[in-house]
C-alpha positions as CSV (number, residue, x, y, z in Angstrom):
1,M,18.0,45.0,100.8
2,Q,16.6,43.7,104.1
3,L,17.5,40.2,103.1
4,R,21.1,41.3,102.5
5,I,21.2,43.0,105.9
6,R,19.8,39.9,107.6
7,S,22.2,37.7,105.8
8,F,25.1,40.0,106.8
9,R,23.9,40.0,110.5
10,Y,23.6,36.2,110.4
11,R,27.1,35.8,109.0
12,W,28.5,38.3,111.5
13,F,26.9,36.7,114.5
14,H,27.8,33.2,113.3
15,G,31.4,34.3,112.8
16,L,31.6,35.9,116.2
17,A,30.2,32.8,117.8
18,F,32.7,30.6,116.0
19,L,35.6,32.8,117.1
20,L,34.4,32.8,120.8
21,T,33.9,29.1,120.7
22,A,37.3,28.6,119.2
23,A,38.9,30.9,121.8
24,F,37.2,29.0,124.6
25,L,38.4,25.6,123.2
26,V,41.9,27.0,122.9
27,A,41.9,28.3,126.5
28,C,40.6,25.0,127.7
29,G,43.2,23.2,125.7
30,E,45.9,25.5,127.1
31,S,44.6,24.9,130.6
32,A,44.6,21.2,130.2
33,H,48.1,21.4,128.6
34,A,49.3,23.5,131.6
35,Q,48.1,20.8,134.0
36,R,49.7,18.0,131.9
37,A,52.9,20.0,131.7
38,L,53.6,20.2,135.4
39,D,57.3,19.9,136.4
40,P,58.3,16.2,136.7
41,E,59.4,16.8,140.3
42,I,55.9,18.1,141.1
43,E,54.3,15.1,139.3
44,A,56.4,12.8,141.4
45,F,55.4,14.7,144.5
46,I,51.7,14.4,143.6
47,E,52.1,10.7,143.1
48,E,53.7,10.2,146.5
49,V,51.1,12.3,148.3
50,A,48.3,10.5,146.5
51,R,49.7,7.1,147.4
52,R,50.5,7.8,151.0
53,H,47.2,9.6,151.9
54,D,44.7,8.3,149.4
55,Y,44.5,11.8,147.9
56,D,42.7,12.2,144.6
57,R,45.3,12.7,141.9
58,A,43.2,15.0,139.8
59,A,42.4,17.2,142.8
60,L,46.1,17.4,143.6
61,R,47.0,18.3,140.0
62,K,44.3,21.0,140.0
63,I,45.8,22.5,143.1
64,M,49.4,22.3,142.1
65,A,48.6,23.8,138.7
66,Q,47.6,27.0,140.5
67,A,50.9,27.3,142.4
68,Q,53.1,30.2,141.3
69,P,56.9,30.5,142.1
70,R,57.5,33.7,144.0
71,P,61.0,35.2,143.9
72,A,60.2,37.3,146.9
73,V,59.9,34.2,149.0
74,I,63.5,33.2,148.1
75,R,64.7,36.7,148.8
76,A,63.0,36.7,152.2
77,I,64.2,33.3,153.4
78,S,67.8,34.1,152.2
79,A,68.0,37.1,154.4
80,P,65.9,36.4,157.5
81,V,65.5,39.2,160.0
82,T,66.6,36.8,162.8
83,A,70.1,36.9,161.3
84,R,70.6,40.5,162.2
85,P,72.8,41.5,165.2
86,W,71.0,41.2,168.5
87,H,70.7,44.9,169.2
88,E,69.1,45.5,165.8
89,F,66.7,42.6,166.2
90,R,65.8,43.6,169.8
91,S,65.0,47.3,168.9
92,R,62.6,46.1,166.3
93,F,60.8,43.4,168.3
94,V,61.0,44.5,171.9
95,D,59.6,48.0,171.2
96,A,56.9,50.3,172.5
97,A,54.3,49.0,170.0
98,R,54.7,45.4,171.1
99,I,54.9,46.3,174.8
100,Q,51.8,48.5,174.8
101,G,50.0,46.2,172.4
102,G,50.9,43.3,174.6
103,V,49.5,44.9,177.7
104,R,46.2,45.6,175.9
105,F,46.1,42.0,174.5
106,W,46.7,40.5,177.9
107,Q,44.0,42.7,179.5
108,E,41.5,41.9,176.8
109,H,42.1,38.1,176.9
110,A,43.1,37.8,180.6
111,A,40.6,35.0,181.3
112,T,41.7,32.9,178.3
113,L,45.4,33.4,179.1
114,A,44.8,32.4,182.7
115,K,43.0,29.3,181.6
116,A,45.7,28.3,179.1
117,S,48.5,29.0,181.7
118,S,46.7,26.8,184.2
119,E,46.1,23.9,181.8
120,Y,49.4,23.9,180.1
121,G,51.8,25.3,182.7
122,V,53.1,28.1,180.4
123,P,53.2,31.6,181.8
124,P,50.8,34.0,180.2
125,E,53.5,36.5,179.4
126,I,55.4,33.9,177.3
127,I,52.2,33.2,175.3
128,V,51.5,36.9,174.8
129,A,55.1,37.7,173.9
130,T,55.2,34.9,171.3
131,I,52.1,36.1,169.6
132,G,53.4,39.7,169.8
133,I,56.6,38.9,168.1
134,E,55.1,36.6,165.5
135,T,52.2,38.8,164.3
136,L,51.9,41.9,166.4
137,Y,48.9,40.3,168.2
138,G,47.3,39.1,165.0
139,R,47.7,42.3,163.0
140,Q,50.4,41.1,160.6
141,T,49.7,37.5,159.6
142,G,51.4,37.5,156.2
143,G,50.4,38.3,152.6
144,F,51.8,35.4,150.7
145,R,49.5,32.6,149.4
146,V,50.7,29.7,151.4
147,L,50.4,27.4,148.4
148,D,52.8,29.7,146.5
149,A,55.3,30.1,149.4
150,L,55.5,26.4,150.1
151,T,55.7,25.3,146.5
152,T,58.5,27.9,145.8
153,L,60.5,26.6,148.8
154,A,59.8,23.0,148.1
155,F,61.0,23.0,144.5
156,H,63.1,26.2,144.1
157,Y,65.1,26.4,147.3
158,P,67.5,23.4,147.5
159,P,69.0,24.1,150.9
160,R,65.7,23.2,152.6
161,A,63.7,21.6,149.8
162,E,63.1,18.4,151.7
163,F,61.7,20.2,154.8
164,F,59.3,22.3,152.8
165,R,58.1,19.5,150.6
166,G,57.1,17.9,153.9
167,E,55.3,21.1,154.9
168,L,53.6,21.3,151.5
169,E,52.3,17.8,151.9
170,E,51.0,18.8,155.4
171,Y,49.3,21.8,153.9
172,L,47.5,19.7,151.3
173,L,46.3,17.4,154.1
174,L,45.3,20.4,156.2
175,V,43.1,22.0,153.5
176,R,41.5,18.7,152.8
177,E,40.7,18.1,156.5
178,K,39.4,21.6,157.1
179,K,37.7,21.9,153.7
180,L,39.6,25.1,152.9
181,N,40.2,26.7,149.6
182,P,44.0,25.9,149.1
183,E,44.5,29.1,146.9
184,A,42.9,31.4,149.5
185,V,45.0,30.8,152.6
186,R,47.6,33.4,153.2
187,G,50.6,33.5,155.6
188,S,54.3,34.2,155.9
189,Y,57.0,33.7,153.3
190,A,57.7,30.4,155.0
191,G,54.1,29.2,154.9
192,A,53.2,29.9,158.5
193,I,49.5,30.5,159.1
194,G,47.4,32.6,161.4
195,I,47.7,34.6,164.7
196,P,50.5,32.3,166.1
197,Q,52.1,31.6,162.7
198,F,52.0,27.8,162.8
199,I,53.5,26.0,159.9
200,P,51.1,23.3,158.5
201,S,52.6,20.4,160.4
202,S,52.4,22.3,163.7
203,Y,48.8,23.4,162.8
204,R,47.8,19.7,162.3
205,R,49.6,18.5,165.5
206,F,49.4,21.2,168.0
207,A,46.4,23.5,167.2
208,V,43.6,23.1,169.7
209,D,39.9,24.1,169.9
210,F,40.3,26.3,173.0
211,N,36.9,28.0,172.9
212,G,35.0,24.8,172.4
213,D,33.2,25.7,169.2
214,G,34.2,22.5,167.4
215,R,36.8,24.1,165.2
216,R,40.6,24.7,165.4
217,D,40.8,28.2,163.9
218,L,44.2,29.9,164.2
219,S,43.4,32.7,161.8
220,G,40.1,34.1,163.2
221,T,39.9,32.8,166.8
222,T,42.2,34.4,169.3
223,A,41.3,31.8,172.0
224,D,42.4,29.0,169.8
225,A,45.7,30.8,169.0
226,I,46.4,31.3,172.8
227,G,45.6,27.7,173.7
228,S,47.6,26.4,170.7
229,V,50.7,28.3,171.6
230,A,50.6,27.0,175.2
231,N,50.0,23.5,173.9
232,Y,52.9,23.8,171.5
233,Y,55.3,24.8,174.3
234,R,54.1,22.1,176.7
235,A,54.4,19.5,173.9
236,H,58.0,20.5,173.4
237,G,59.0,20.2,177.0
238,W,58.2,23.5,178.8
239,R,58.9,23.1,182.5
240,S,56.6,25.2,184.7
241,G,58.2,27.5,187.2
242,E,61.7,27.2,185.7
243,Q,63.9,30.0,184.4
244,V,64.5,30.7,180.7
245,V,67.9,32.3,180.8
246,V,70.3,33.7,183.4
247,P,72.8,36.4,182.8
248,A,76.5,35.5,182.8
249,M,79.9,37.0,182.7
250,P,83.1,35.5,181.2
251,A,86.1,35.2,183.4
252,D,89.2,37.2,182.5
253,G,91.1,35.7,179.6
254,V,88.4,33.3,178.5
255,P,88.2,33.4,174.7
256,V,84.6,33.7,173.5
257,A,85.3,31.5,170.5
258,A,86.2,28.6,172.8
259,L,82.7,28.5,174.3
260,P,80.4,25.8,172.9
261,R,77.7,27.1,170.7
262,G,74.2,26.1,169.6
263,V,70.7,26.2,171.3
264,E,70.4,22.9,173.0
265,P,71.4,22.8,176.7
266,K,73.9,19.9,176.9
267,L,76.3,20.9,179.6
268,K,75.6,21.3,183.3
269,V,75.9,24.8,184.7
270,A,78.8,23.7,186.8
271,E,80.6,22.5,183.7
272,I,80.1,25.8,181.9
273,R,81.4,27.6,185.0
274,E,84.6,25.5,184.7
275,L,84.9,26.7,181.1
276,G,85.0,30.3,182.4
277,L,81.5,31.6,181.9
278,Q,80.1,32.5,185.3
279,P,76.4,32.8,186.1
280,A,75.5,36.3,187.4
281,A,72.3,35.1,189.1
282,A,71.3,32.1,191.2
283,V,70.8,28.9,189.2
284,D,70.9,25.2,189.8
285,E,74.4,24.0,189.2
286,E,73.1,20.6,188.0
287,A,70.7,22.2,185.4
288,R,71.6,21.7,181.8
289,A,72.4,25.0,179.9
290,V,74.0,26.4,176.8
291,P,76.3,29.5,176.6
292,I,74.7,32.3,174.7
293,V,76.7,35.2,173.2
294,V,75.1,38.0,171.3
295,E,76.2,41.4,170.0
296,A,74.8,44.5,171.8
297,E,75.7,48.0,170.8
298,D,78.3,48.3,173.5
299,G,79.8,44.8,173.0
300,P,79.0,41.2,173.6
301,R,76.4,40.1,176.1
302,Y,76.3,36.6,177.8
303,W,73.6,34.4,179.1
304,L,73.1,30.8,180.0
305,G,70.1,29.3,178.1
306,L,68.2,26.7,180.1
307,N,65.6,24.1,179.1
308,N,62.8,26.6,178.6
309,F,65.0,28.7,176.4
310,Y,65.6,25.7,174.2
311,V,61.8,25.1,174.1
312,I,61.3,28.6,172.7
313,T,63.8,27.9,170.0
314,R,61.7,25.0,168.9
315,Y,59.2,27.6,167.8
316,N,61.8,29.4,165.8
317,R,65.4,28.1,165.8
318,S,67.0,31.4,166.5
319,I,68.8,32.7,169.6
320,N,67.7,36.3,168.8
321,Y,64.1,35.1,168.6
322,A,64.1,33.2,171.9
323,L,65.8,36.1,173.7
324,A,63.3,38.5,172.3
325,V,60.4,36.4,173.5
326,H,61.9,36.2,176.9
327,E,62.7,40.0,177.2
328,L,59.3,41.1,175.8
329,A,57.7,38.7,178.3
330,Q,59.6,40.3,181.1
331,E,58.6,43.8,180.1
332,L,54.9,42.7,179.9
333,R,55.1,40.9,183.3
334,A,56.4,44.1,184.9
335,L,53.4,46.0,183.6
336,V,50.6,43.5,184.1
337,K,49.8,42.5,187.7
338,P,49.5,38.7,188.1
339,E,46.0,37.5,189.0
340,R,45.6,36.3,192.5
């Protein structure tokens, strides 16, 4: 009887071990097959990145095999909040939470902001307002895996696939340089990272080690985020002491549709005046500007966007965004006394 029991136990354990081993081998085979079965476009992308940057192909395939398409990313980029009417966008981003939070953020990091403003020539209120609108002062930095977001946009969003393939390439270089886990980094639906929401190419080019600890950390180091925002604006042409926008009023009978559009200041203020849009504040007539028209609750509002307005749009190519940064900055400046 004992021999039969022992024989049964032996066969049972042997059978279980066989099944577990077989399951493991099947899983390994499926994993290997999944990596071999990457989309041809992704395989071609891997080959390009490996060739251009001496990147290990096996490492790239391992990373890209973990990327998951996220329909929520497509939905988000197809209906950006910046596309809303100005009065809706403003009420959401130039609100009490961002004003009060901005005052606290400024007071807490006053010395770092003063240093950044001095070194880069960008007003502290512009730095604070940018961080406030981007992430509510670091409280909302995004919940998407950056790898998933960028892969989704690079291979499943044709309107901007080329741009996001470039950002995916930059991301792969960034995680290699910083020795990051490529699956762990989280950010926005567009792949923006950290307190100031830098896309990977901006992270690599414009992030600075502003606290001197030997690292450029935009996710966990506020000082680096402050210095990096200031560096970004200076690198894109910020002019210290110049205006951002001036209010304007159309002359009677001037059709709004006839005014030139865009974000880049190409015409002199004097030329825009001749088109019928009159500055409502003092401004250099030779300065380059762009007419801005947005929808307020009570009708259209007009501004002239100057060079520094254009620089803000280099952070986010949206008139609503740049105006919100400017207006939030103005609210903060009125509440925080400038240092002597």
